C-alpha positions in Angstrom: 26.1 53.2 -0.8 27.4 51.4 2.5 30.2 54.4 3.9 27.4 56.7 3.0 25.0 54.6 5.0 27.4 54.5 8.0 28.0 58.5 7.5 24.4 58.9 7.8 23.9 56.8 11.0 26.3 59.2 12.1 25.2 62.4 11.4 21.8 62.2 11.4 21.4 62.2 15.5 24.2 64.6 15.5 21.8 67.2 13.8 19.0 67.6 16.0 20.8 67.2 19.4 23.1 70.2 18.1 20.3 72.4 16.7 18.4 72.0 19.9 22.1 72.2 21.6 21.5 70.4 25.2 25.1 71.0 26.4 25.2 67.7 29.1 23.5 65.8 26.1 26.3 67.0 23.0 29.0 65.1 24.6 27.0 61.9 25.4 26.4 62.5 21.9 29.1 62.9 20.7 31.1 59.5 22.1 27.8 57.5 21.1 28.4 59.0 17.5 32.1 58.4 17.0 31.2 55.0 18.4 28.9 54.1 15.9 31.4 55.3 13.3 33.9 52.4 14.2 32.2 50.3 10.2 34.2 53.3 8.6 37.5 52.0 10.1 37.2 48.5 8.7 36.1 49.9 5.0 38.1 48.6 2.9 37.7 45.1 4.6 33.4 43.7 3.6 33.7 41.1 5.6 35.0 43.1 8.6 32.8 46.2 7.8 29.8 44.1 8.3 30.4 43.0 11.4 31.0 45.9 13.2 28.7 47.3 11.4 26.6 44.6 12.9 28.1 44.9 16.3 28.1 48.5 17.1 24.0 47.8 16.0 23.0 45.3 18.0 24.5 47.6 21.0 23.0 50.9 20.2 19.7 49.3 20.8 18.9 49.1 23.7 21.6 52.6 24.3 18.9 54.0 22.3 16.3 52.8 24.8 18.4 53.2 27.7 19.6 56.5 26.9 15.5 57.3 25.6 16.0 60.6 28.4 19.3 62.0 27.0 17.7 62.7 23.8 19.9 59.1 22.7 16.6 57.6 21.4 17.9 59.8 18.2 20.3 57.3 18.0 17.3 54.5 17.3 17.1 55.2 13.7 21.1 55.0 13.2 21.1 51.3 14.0 19.2 51.0 11.6 20.7 52.3 9.4 23.9 50.4 10.5 21.7 47.0 10.3 21.4 48.4 6.2 25.4 49.9 5.9 26.3 45.6 6.3 23.8 44.0 3.6 24.3 47.3 1.4 27.2 45.8 -0.1 27.0 46.9 -4.3 29.7 44.3 -5.1 28.1 41.8 -4.0 24.0 42.6 -4.4 23.5 45.6 -7.1 20.3 46.4 -6.8 19.7 45.3 -3.4 22.1 47.7 -2.0 20.6 50.5 -4.1 16.8 49.8 -2.8 19.2 49.5 1.0 20.3 53.1 0.7 17.7 54.3 -0.7 15.9 52.8 2.8 18.5 54.2 5.0 18.4 57.9 3.0 14.6 58.2 4.5 14.9 56.7 8.1 16.9 60.2 7.9 14.9 62.5 7.1 11.9 62.9 9.6 14.9 62.8 12.7 16.7 66.1 10.3 13.2 67.5 8.9 12.0 67.6 12.3 14.4 69.1 14.0 15.0 71.7 11.7 11.6 73.0 12.4 12.0 73.9 16.0 
């Protein structure tokens, strides 16, 4: 569930940015997505995974606001998904992890849906 939430956090903002295909923004978006994917490197270590997800989320929130003019505001849901991933450990709290995974998935729906409409 944690792994899936981080993958969702990486892919959600890329869909609209690729659909809109603004060349200068794509490089910035892929670099940002690479940073968002950092917690995936720590998936085998739950403590480090949570720390990495929380740290990247904390850095991503100001970046989403600073880069808003370049479309980086689309990474704001990713920050929330990373925070959910940090707490969605199915070994500790299986029910809470399922709820967090569902909420994380729901955060992706409006962003992707809006991109596919335009």
